[in-house]
N, C-alpha and C positions, 0 to 999 in steps of 0.2 A: 770492261765496257769500251766499245769503240770510241776512238778519239774523233772530235769534230774536225772536219777538213775545211780549208778555206782556199779560195782562188781569188787573186786580185790582179787584174790586167788593165793597163792604161796605154792608150795609143794616141799619137798626135793626129789632128785633122785640121784642114783649112776651113771646113764647114762650121757654120755657127750652130749653137745648141738648138735653135728652132728646126733646122733641117734634120739634124740627128734625131730629135724627138719625134718629128713627123714620120720618119721611117720606122722607128721602133714601135710606134702606136698604130701602124698600118700593117697588120700581119700579112696581107696579100703581097707585100714587097719582099718579105723575108726569103722566099725561094730564089730571088734574084741575087741577093747579097750575103745571106747569112749561112750558107752551107746546109740549108734544110731542103728536103725534097718537096714538101708540100705543107700547106697551112689550111686549117679549117677553124672557123669560129663556132665553137660548140654552143656557147651561150653568150649573148650580149651583156655588156656591163650595166651597172645600175643606172647610170646617167648617160655616159658616152658609150657608143657601140663597142669599142675595144678598151674602155676605161676600167675603173675599179669594179671588181666583181665579174668581169668577163672571164670566160674559160676559153683558152686558145689551145689548139692542138697542132704541134709541129712534128713532122715526120723526118727523121734522119735515118737513112737506110731502112731497116725493117722495124725500127723503134718509133712508136708514137708517144711523144711526151705531152702530157696535159698540164697546163699551168693556169693558175688563177691570178689575175692582176690584183695587187693589193694596194698599190699607190701610183698615182700619176700626178706629177708636178710639171706642167708644161715648160718645155725648154730647159728642164733642170734634172728631173729624176723619174725613173720608172722601176717599180719593184713588183715582184711576183713570188709565188711559191709553187713548187712542183706538187701536183696531185697524184700523178702516176707516170710510169714509163721508164724509170731508172731504178736500179737496186740501191736506193738511198732512202734515208729518213730525214725529215725536217729540212728539206732543201729550200733555201731562200736565195734569191738573186736580186741585185740592184744595179741598174745602169745609171751613171751620173754624167751629166753633160755640161761642160764648161767651154768657154771660148778656147779653141785650140786643142781640146782634149776630150776623149771618150774614155770613161773608166767603167769596167764591169767587175762586180764583186759577187761572189757566191759562197755559200757555206752549206755543209751537209754532213751527215753521219752515214757511213757505209752500212747497208743492211746486212751484208755478209762480213763477219769479222775477218780482218786481215787483208781486205781489198781496198781499204781507204786510200792508201798511197797510190795504187794503180788508178783508181777513179779520179783522184786529184790530178794526177799527171795527164790523164786523158782529157779531163775537163779543162785544164790549163791550155792544152794544145787547141782544143775546139774553141774555147772562148777567145783565145788570141786571134785565130783566123776569123772568127765571128766579128770581133771588134775591129779588126783591120778592114774587113769587107764593109762593115757599117760606116766607118770613117771615110773610106774611099768613095762609096756610093753616095754618101751624104754630100760630099764635095761636088759630084756630078749633079746631084739633085738640086743643090743650091745654085750652081751655075745655070742649070736648065730654067729654074724659076726666075732668076735674075734676067736671063736673056728673054724669056717669055714676057716679062713685065716691060722690057724696053722695046722689043722688036716683034712681038706677036708670037705665035706658037711654033717653036722649032720641034724637030723630032725628039722623042724621049731618049735619055742617055742609054748607051749600050750597057747590057748587064755586065757586072764585074764578078768574076769567079774568084773567091778567096783562094789564096795560095795553098800548097799541099800541107 
């Protein structure tokens, strides 16, 4: 029986949890900072547009991953499960947002025996770049919002491309 794989990535950020959560729950921003090529909202959430129950589709290269939002706790936590797109079973992910820190955890079982170690390694690399992009862009997003509140509407922050 394939072993359950886990990935746990934590990165620092100067952005507050509100700014981080705002970006995570706005799928249209993901192509700017997350290393995904495109985003589509397949189905709105039960109460909030991209909240619990929403089905979100993210394209990374030729792969389209469909996820369903399972939990949204404003400025604190965002959880989801993968519906399709990767050769895994029972994939669950959670982003946790604290002052000074973004943490992303996921777990899954490889659908093809013997590939779990490789998928875990790939996902750790992807999630690390993803979390770093989120943390950096959230800092710009927060600065933008603060400047707008004080001085009027400045131009939007420049897109950040996550590292290699």
